[in-house]
N, C-alpha and C positions, 0 to 999 in steps of 0.2 A: 504407594511406595514412598517411603521417606528415605532421603539420602543426605549425607553430609560429607563434603569433600575436605581434604586436608591441604589442598593447594590454594594458596592465596597470592595472587599476582601483585607486585608492588603498585602498579597503576591503580588497581582497585582498592588497595589499602588507603591510598590518598583520597579516593572518592568516598569511601565508606568507613571512616575510622571508628565511628560509634558502634556500627554493627559488628565489626571484627573484634572489637574490644569486649563485647558482651559475653558474660559467662555462659548464658544460654542464647545461642544465635536465634534471631527472629526467624520464624518459619514463614515461608511464602507458599502460595499454591500455584500450580501450573495446570491449566485446564485446556484440553485439546481433544479433537476426535481421533482416538487411537484405535478405532475399529471402524469397519464399514468403508464406503467408497472414498471418504476423505482422509483415510488413515495416513497416506503418504505425506500429505500436507501437515497433518497433526504431528507426525514424527519430526518434521522440520521445526515446528514450534517447540516441541519438547527438547530437541537437541540444542537449539539456540538459547532458550530460556534456562534450561538445566545447566548448560555449560557456564553461563554467566553466574548463576548462583553457586555452582561448585567452585569456581575460581575465586569467589568472594568468601568461601568457607561458610556458606549459609545453607541450612537445612530446607528442604522443600517437599511438599506433598504433590503427587501427580494424580489427576483424575481424568478419566475418559468420559467426555460428555456425549459421545456417539453422534454428535451433530444433530441433536434432537432436544425438544423441550423437556422431555422426561429426563434425559441425561443432564441437562443444565440444572434442573431442580435438584437432582440427586447430588450433583457436584457441589452445589451451594450448601446442602445439608452436611455433607462430609467435611467441607472446609471450615464451616462454622464450628462444627464439633472439634476440629483440630486446632481451633483458635489461631488460624493464620492471620497475619496483619495486613496482607495485600495479596491480590490474585493477578496473575499474568496469563493471558491466553484467550481462547475462544476464536473460532473462525466462522461460526454460523450464527445468524441472527436469532434463529429459534432457540438455540441453547443459551445464548447470553441474555436474551430478554426473559427467559424463564428463571435464570439464576439471579439476576440483578435485584429484584425486590427483596429477597431474603438477605443477600449479602449486604445491600445498602442499609437495611434495617439493623444489621449487626455491626455496621460501621466499618465494613471491609471494602476498601476501594478495589476497582477492577481496571486493569490496563490491557487493552486488546491491541495486538499487532495485526489483526486480520479482518475485523468486521468494519466494512466501509459504509453501510447504509446510513444515509443522512439522518433519518429519524432517530437513530440511537442516541445521538447527542442533542438533536433539536428538541427532544422532549425532556431533557435532563432537568431543566429548571422546574418543570411542571410536576414531574414524578419523583424528584429527589434522588435519582439514581446516582451512585458514586461511580461514575464511569469516565475514563479517559482513553484516548487511543493514539498510538503512534502510527497507525495506518492512516492514510489520507481519506477524507470524506469522498463519497462517490462524486460529488459535484466539483471536486478539485480538478479532475481531468478536464471537464468542460471549461472551467475557469482558465486553466492553463492554455488550452487550445485558443480560446478567445484572446487572451492577453498576448500570447506569442505571435499568432498569425496576424492579428489586427496591426500590430506594430511592424512586423516584417513585410506584410503585403500591402501597406498603405498606398504605395505607388504602382501596384501591379493590377492587371486585369484578372480577377479571380472568380472562380465559380464554386458553388457549393452543391454537392450531391450526396445522397444517402441511400441506404439499401432498404428503407421502409421499416426496419426493426425499431423497437423502442430505443435501443442503445444508439443505433446510427442516427435516428431522427433527432434525438435529444442533443447529440454532439453537433449536428449540422444546424439545428435551430438556434442553439446557444451561440454559436459562432456568427450566424446571420444577424441576430439581434445585437450582439456586441459591435459588429461591423457597422450596422445602421446607426447605433448610438455615437459612433466615431465619425459619422458622416460618409461612410463608405457603402457601396452597393455592389453586390455580385453581378457580373454580366450574364450569369446563367445559373439557374437552380433546377434540380430535377431529382426524381426518385428512380433508381434503376432496379432491375431485376437481379436479386442476389442468386448466387450459386448457379450462374449461367456460364456456358462454356466459351462465350465470346461477348465482348463489349464494344464491337466495332461501331455500332450505331451510336452509342453514348460518346465514344471518342470523336466521331464525326460531328455530333451536335456541339460538343465542347469546342472543337476547332472552329466551327462555323460561327460561334459566339465570340471568338477571339480571345478565349481564356488562355493565359500563359501559366496560371497556377490554379490548382484544383484541390479543395478539401473534400475528401470522401469519407463519409461516416459509414464504415462497413468493415468487413473482415479482411484478413491478409490475402486470401485467395482471390477475392473479387478485385481488390486494388491491384494485385499483381497482373491479373488478366487485362484490366483497363490500361495499365502502362504498356503491356505487351502489344495490345491492339492499337494504341496510339503510335507506337513505333512502326507498326505494319503500314499505317497510312502516312508515315512521315511527319507526324505531329509531335513537335517538341513541347513538352509540358512538365511542370513540376507538380508532383502529387504528394499530398500530406494526409496522414490518418492518425487515429488515436492509438492507444496502447494495445489494441487488438492485433496490431502488426507484430507484436512479440510472439504470436502463435507460430507453431512449426510450419515450415514452408510446404506447399503442395507441389503439384507437377510443374506449375509455372511459378517461378519465384519473383520477388520484388525486383524492380529495375533499380540499378544504382542511382543514388541521389534522391530516392524516395525519402520523405521526411516523416518522422514519427514524434508525436508528443506523448511521452510515456514515462514510466518510473525507471530509474537507473537499476541495473542489475547489481548483485552483490559485488562483483569484481570491479564495477565502476566506482564504488565509493569505499569499500573496505580496505583496510591497510594490508600490506603484504604479510605482516606478522600475524594478523587475524586469520587470514586464509591459510597460511602455512601451519598454524596451530591445529587446525582441523585436519589438514592433509597428513600431518604427522601421526594422527590417530586413525588414519584410514577413513576419514569422513570427508564430506563435501559440504561447504557452506553455501547452500543454494536455496532458492525459494524463500521461505519465511525464516530461515535460520538467523540472518542478520537482524531482521525486524524484531524477532522474538528476543534475541540477545540484547538489543537496545532497550526493549520494553522492560526486561528484567533489570538492566542497569538503572533505568528510571525508577523502578519500584524500590530497589534497594537503597538508592541515593535518597529517595523521599523518606523512607523509613529512618535512615540515618539522620537526615535533617530534622525529622520529627523528634527523635531522641535527644538531639543536641539542643533543641529549642523548647522541649517539653510541649510540643504541639502535635496535632494529629497528622497522620500520613496524608489525608485528603487536603489539609491546609498547605502542606509542603508542595503537593502536586499543583495547587492553584497558583503558587507564587514563584517557584524556582525555575531556573533554566538548567537543564540537565546535559552534561557532557556524556555522549555515548559513542560507540563505535560507528554509528550511522550519522554522526554529526550532532550538533546541539539541538535539543528539543525543548520547546516551551509550549504551554497550553493556553488557549483562550478561555473565556468565561463558560463556554459550552463543554470544554474538555477536549477540543480538537487542537491539533498542531497549529501554531500560528504561521508556520511557513508552508509553502506549497512545494512538495518535493518533485513534482512533474517537471521534466526538462525536454529540450528539443534535441532530437537525434537525426542523423543522416545515415542511410544505408549505403555502405561502401562496396556492396556486391557480395559481402560475406557476413557482415555483422553491423550492428548499429553503433555509430560513433557519435559522442556528444558534440553538438555544435556550440561552441563557446560564444 
């Protein structure tokens, strides 16, 4: 599907003067899973990236990668034939890794708002892939947990527990190592049984160790049950977890003042005007909408800079800082964001509120 809009917002005209002035607007590609179990997320990518392109008056091609290697290969072939200058999208590792060899050989950069796997950019120098991402790397969550909690809990008696899963164990171990490097040592470490209907035993052991603060590498339900059972035995403790706490609540919800190191939601960082523009059209800017919108803004601004300086889009992506609805974005030598967007939040009993 190729579309071109007639709406050009003044703010984007300032960012993209060269593109808007072109007689033939540069075409970009949007790739997302628009069928199968990932379709709902793919539609968010299409909505965000497509809206940004439309508002800049830029034509775009849309391709369904079906979240598969075959779909990624087919998407690359189609977009190369369409002679797009830059591609935005992809949520699945299989699809983007299948598409990148051909797109890179054709000199077409890819900006993904959704693929977080560390290896995607870690291998970039070796394989020559032209890939950048506005999504954070997978290890940024671990880095943020370590940085934030080591600083905040330096004078506290803290414990570290995890649910034994790869995710939970990696978060816990990363924090433990960072704490030890800072000269800190947890008063208690343990692995607990996940998806268990009570954590009285764990709460008792934590209290016995004297822990006033606990980092728990696990899911929302287990952390909620731990907090509940700590209350049952009269144990006052501050519990922190990772972004898994963003999950929908179960029968037992999180205790007020539970801490989360996670990504902000769209409403936390988007402007009122941005949100209202979607609402006016009967749409909701949720999930990947803002990330994809920002990725498209980066793509179009890089293409504009390349036109103005007679250099390639990839070179512009390497050197510029891009102003987006999600804040300024700049990339490092690997193609990852130079900032870490993870932040500290506190549960107020109904929602997570950022801790400044």
